[in-house]
Backbone bond lengths (Angstrom), bond angles and torsions (degrees), N, CA, C in turn:
res aa  C-N    CA-C-N  psi(-1)  N-CA   C-N-CA  omega(-1)  CA-C   N-CA-C  phi
1 M - - - 1.328 - - 1.544 104.59 -
2 N 1.388 117.59 127.40 1.452 122.49 178.47 1.636 107.23 -104.46
3 T 1.223 118.20 109.67 1.424 124.07 179.85 1.629 109.07 -103.58
4 K 1.336 114.78 131.34 1.515 114.17 175.34 1.429 108.26 -92.68
5 P 1.339 118.35 145.51 1.401 122.50 -179.88 1.565 108.20 -64.84
6 V 1.301 116.06 142.83 1.536 121.03 -178.61 1.520 96.59 -91.25
7 L 1.396 120.05 135.75 1.284 134.05 168.52 1.545 113.18 -105.82
8 E 1.365 105.87 137.57 1.545 116.73 178.08 1.493 109.86 -109.29
9 K 1.287 116.09 135.91 1.517 114.56 176.62 1.608 106.55 -93.80
10 V 1.399 109.38 133.99 1.378 119.97 179.16 1.540 110.58 -128.56
11 T 1.273 116.45 142.06 1.532 118.53 -179.88 1.509 110.59 -117.62
12 Y 1.304 121.16 142.14 1.374 126.05 167.56 1.486 114.92 -125.61
13 T 1.290 116.54 144.78 1.407 121.28 173.16 1.451 112.99 -90.76
14 L 1.381 120.58 111.83 1.402 123.51 -169.93 1.617 110.33 -135.52
15 P 1.251 116.26 163.43 1.513 120.25 178.76 1.498 110.93 -50.10
16 S 1.318 111.52 136.45 1.557 120.68 -177.31 1.603 107.60 -70.48
17 Y 1.280 118.65 -26.01 1.449 124.48 -176.14 1.572 110.78 -71.75
18 W 1.302 114.26 -13.74 1.501 126.65 179.54 1.531 106.88 -76.68
19 A 1.309 121.61 -25.87 1.540 126.52 -167.50 1.404 108.09 -52.85
20 S 1.301 127.78 -54.89 1.381 124.08 -168.76 1.638 110.50 -66.84
21 Y 1.373 112.35 -36.86 1.486 114.60 174.55 1.596 113.92 -63.71
22 L 1.427 111.17 -50.09 1.397 117.50 -172.61 1.622 106.28 -66.56
23 I 1.206 122.26 -51.77 1.422 129.59 -171.67 1.504 114.07 -75.61
24 N 1.186 115.49 -45.99 1.573 122.15 -176.63 1.566 115.13 -104.63
25 G 1.510 115.67 -10.56 1.392 107.61 -173.58 1.565 119.18 82.77
26 D 1.398 115.79 0.06 1.451 123.83 -167.77 1.525 106.38 -101.58
27 S 1.406 116.26 100.59 1.396 118.23 175.52 1.555 120.69 -90.78
28 S 1.263 111.53 10.65 1.489 122.35 -173.23 1.560 108.72 -67.10
29 G 1.274 119.21 -13.33 1.496 122.56 -177.51 1.547 117.02 -104.01
30 I 1.410 110.80 -0.68 1.467 113.07 176.88 1.501 109.55 -131.27
31 S 1.349 115.42 158.70 1.384 123.56 -175.37 1.631 109.22 -73.84
32 D 1.249 116.50 164.43 1.461 129.19 178.25 1.561 103.38 -55.28
33 K 1.337 118.52 -49.17 1.400 121.00 -176.00 1.476 112.25 -64.00
34 D 1.360 115.17 -45.35 1.511 117.36 176.28 1.607 113.59 -65.11
35 K 1.245 120.60 -31.70 1.345 127.24 175.35 1.517 109.49 -62.74
36 A 1.350 116.81 -51.73 1.347 128.34 -179.06 1.602 111.59 -59.58
37 E 1.329 114.53 -41.12 1.464 122.78 177.33 1.515 110.83 -65.04
38 C 1.417 117.45 -42.22 1.455 121.25 178.04 1.531 106.28 -69.72
39 D 1.297 122.48 -49.92 1.356 119.28 177.98 1.491 117.46 -51.09
40 S 1.334 118.87 -42.06 1.345 129.27 177.85 1.556 114.66 -60.49
41 F 1.294 114.35 -48.47 1.415 122.72 171.47 1.513 113.39 -54.39
42 I 1.481 118.22 -51.06 1.388 123.78 179.73 1.475 107.99 -56.73
43 A 1.453 118.80 -49.47 1.394 122.37 -178.14 1.439 112.89 -59.71
44 R 1.357 118.13 -48.27 1.450 120.38 -174.89 1.489 113.32 -63.93
45 M 1.458 116.78 -32.39 1.410 115.67 179.80 1.430 115.07 -91.83
46 E 1.356 114.46 -0.94 1.448 126.79 178.18 1.565 110.24 57.22
47 L 1.357 116.16 57.32 1.363 125.98 -172.80 1.535 111.16 -101.88
48 P 1.259 120.42 149.44 1.440 121.89 170.92 1.593 106.95 -92.42
49 A 1.216 120.44 -173.16 1.385 121.81 -177.99 1.510 105.18 -70.19
50 P 1.435 120.30 145.69 1.510 119.61 -177.61 1.540 107.07 -70.79
51 V 1.268 112.22 156.11 1.515 118.01 -177.55 1.599 104.54 -100.62
52 D 1.350 122.62 -12.12 1.376 125.75 -173.67 1.516 112.47 -162.73
53 C 1.291 121.92 161.02 1.442 128.85 161.52 1.479 111.82 -149.17
54 S 1.356 113.19 156.31 1.458 122.73 -179.17 1.551 111.15 -54.37
55 T 1.205 119.57 155.06 1.481 122.73 177.96 1.578 111.36 -91.61
56 E 1.171 115.81 -15.49 1.441 122.32 -179.77 1.451 113.17 -113.75
57 S 1.338 128.90 141.40 1.308 126.50 174.29 1.542 107.67 -110.12
58 W 1.381 115.36 165.86 1.573 117.91 -176.62 1.532 102.67 -153.02
59 F 1.290 113.36 160.14 1.450 123.10 178.41 1.430 109.00 -76.32
60 S 1.373 121.97 139.09 1.457 123.74 171.69 1.609 102.63 -146.74
61 W 1.390 108.59 147.46 1.408 112.93 -179.06 1.490 115.39 -75.81
62 H 1.350 119.23 -10.95 1.421 130.69 176.34 1.502 110.60 -156.77
63 N 1.342 110.72 170.99 1.518 120.87 177.75 1.307 113.35 -146.42
64 D 1.386 125.05 171.80 1.500 126.94 -173.38 1.569 111.46 -65.44
65 A 1.347 118.14 -15.86 1.415 119.54 -173.06 1.499 114.59 -105.10
66 T 1.369 117.74 -30.05 1.492 126.43 -172.55 1.501 110.35 -140.90
67 D 1.276 118.07 163.70 1.382 127.41 175.19 1.550 114.90 -89.41
68 L 1.273 112.55 -5.54 1.449 123.98 -177.76 1.575 111.89 -74.24
69 G 1.257 117.02 135.30 1.487 123.54 169.90 1.624 112.81 -76.69
70 G 1.244 116.39 155.59 1.480 121.58 -173.87 1.462 113.99 159.37
71 D 1.284 115.22 -176.57 1.476 121.91 -179.57 1.650 104.24 -79.27
72 V 1.347 113.10 132.72 1.469 118.66 177.60 1.456 111.80 -133.36
73 M 1.362 113.03 163.27 1.554 121.96 176.77 1.452 105.72 -134.02
74 E 1.288 118.04 164.32 1.508 129.40 166.87 1.398 112.27 -85.81
75 Y 1.479 117.78 120.99 1.390 119.57 178.00 1.554 106.77 -107.08
76 T 1.335 118.76 136.01 1.520 120.21 171.19 1.400 118.23 -104.90
77 F 1.386 119.27 132.76 1.289 129.52 -174.64 1.617 108.77 -126.51
78 L 1.361 114.15 140.49 1.369 122.36 175.93 1.586 107.22 -100.20
79 I 1.337 118.78 124.23 1.515 123.16 -176.98 1.505 103.36 -130.09
80 P 1.346 115.14 151.42 1.477 120.21 170.47 1.450 110.15 -56.89
81 S 1.219 116.49 138.67 1.612 118.07 168.24 1.448 110.33 -69.92
82 K 1.414 107.92 150.98 1.527 116.44 -176.14 1.522 103.50 -101.77
């Protein structure tokens, strides 16, 4: 029997300046510190690359990765269902 893994869609509100790095793999627009912070969040949450992000950003006093306020976007990830 061939069963396909079932994927679950999850979204996280993360800094908008991470978009180019997360979506395109281009870290040229962020500092080494911000890249390390992004990598740490992705590793800690055991996330694959996102499959999408919102087209509009907005200001939030916090996000799912840091306690810092700033422009954020919603990022969508597909993970195996538990």
